[in-house]
N, C-alpha and C positions, 0 to 999 in steps of 0.2 A: 805322536802316536794316535792314530785314528782307529781305536779299538772299541769304542762305545758310542752310543747314540749321541750323547752330548758333544763329544769332541768332533764327531763327523758333522753334526748339524752346524757347529760353529764354523768349521772349514767350508761347508757348502754356502753359508751366509757370506763369508769373505769372497767367495768366487761368484756367486749368482744372486745374492741378495735375499731372495725369497723362493719358496718352492713353487713349482708350476701349478696352474689351475688344472689339476688332473681330470676333473669331471669335464671341463670344456675340451681338453685335448682328446679324451676318450670318446666323447660324443655318444654314439649309439653302439659302441663296442668295436671289436676287431673287424667285424664285417661291414662297418660303416665305411662307405667308399672314400670319405674325406679323412678318415682316421690316420692313415699312413702319411698323408700330406701334412696334417696338423703336427704330427710327431716330428716329421722331417723339418718343418718350419721352426718348431720349438728348439730343436737341437742346433740348427744353423744360427738362429737369433742369439741363443745363449753363448755359442762359440764366439760370435762377433763381439758381444758385450764383454766377455772376459779377456779378450785380447789385451795384452800389456799388463794384466793383473799380476802383481808380484807373487801372489799365492800360487800361481802356476809353476813357479820355479822352486818352491820350497820342498825340501826333502820330507817325505811322509813315510809312515810305517803303517801297515795293515796286517791282519792275520787271516790265514786260511787254516783249515784243519788238515792234519796229515796222519799217516800211519806208516810205521816202518814195515816194509813188506817182506823182507827176507834178509839173509846175510849174504853179502857179496864178497866172496873170498878174494877176488882180484883187487878190489879197492880197500878191503878191510872195513867197509862201512855198510850202511843199510839204505837201499833205495827207498824213497819216500813216495807214497801214493797221496796225491793232493785232492782236496775238495773245498769248494768255496764256502765262506761263511756269509750268511745273510743277516744284516742288522736292521731291525725295524726302527724307523725314525719318524718324526713328525713330517718329514719330507716325502716319505715312502720307504720302500725296502731298498737298502744299499748293499750292493755286491761289488767288491773291487775286482777289476780285471787286470791281469798282468800282460805285459807285452815283452817279447824278446826274452823269454825265460827258457832255459834248457829243459828239455823233456826228461833228462836223466838226473834228477836231484838225488844226491846221496849224502846222508848224514854221516859224518866222520867223528864219532865220539872218542874221548881219550881211551887208552888201553884198559884201565880198570872198569870204566863205564861200559865199554864195548863188551867185555866179558860178561858182565851182569846182564846186559841186554840180550846177548847171545843165549845165555842160560834161560832167560825168561821166554824167549822165542822158541827154544827147543822144548819147553814145557807147554807150548801151545798158547801162550799169552799174547794178546795183541798189544802193541806198544803205540799209544797215541801221542802225537806231538803237535804243538802249535808251530806253524810255519810263519815266521815274521818276515815280511818282505819290505824292503826299504827302497825308495826310488823317488822319481818325480813324475808328475802328470805329463802326458804327451800333449803339447800345446794345441795341435790341430784337432785332436779328438779327446780332449781332457775329460769330459764327462758325457756319457751317453744316457739320455733319458729314454725309457721304454716302458712297457707294461709287463707285469708278471704273466708267465704262461700258466702258472698254477692257480692264481686267484684273479678272477675277472675284475678289471678296473683298478687293480693295485699298481701304483706307480713304482717303477724300478729305476734306480739310479746307479750307474756303473762308471765310477771313476777309472780311467785307463792309465796305468802306471808302468813306466819303463823301469824295471827292477834292476837295481845296482848291487844289492846285497841281500842274502838270505840267512836267517838264523833259525835254528831248530831248538825248541824248548820242550822238555818232557813235561807232560801234564803232571800235576802234584801227585796223582795216584801212581805214577810210574817213576817217581824219583829214585835215583840210585844211591842216595846218601843214607 
């Protein structure tokens, strides 16, 4: 479960040993002519160093935010709108990326739970869910190092996961029990 800074940092240490020297890679910023080349080199060097690492094949779980968007009468479920979660760590900002995930995610709750959720949606309530995705890193592009587009110089780490399983969890404020 890679859902907090400590567990994510431990996993990154297993894969890459230590965080990059972000200041050196960033140089004089996005407009520095060598910036893109240094970032490309960092990613290729780290890809090569983690080749054969057993941690690449371990099943991991991460969380994105979701919201039930409406009731789908055809499936009896609720389409889910997804949004990434960013986790600040000592390595930089971490944002998991998924690969090969259907664009039509539908949460299918049990009949009693479905009725309660339907009633809440009809009352105009938004229903937030945690979307837990389970899978393995993609070996050839397992982790992408980049920089935040929102905060200059902030390192961004994006583990790329081939998702094999998705679980929806209601947030505690939306519990139907």
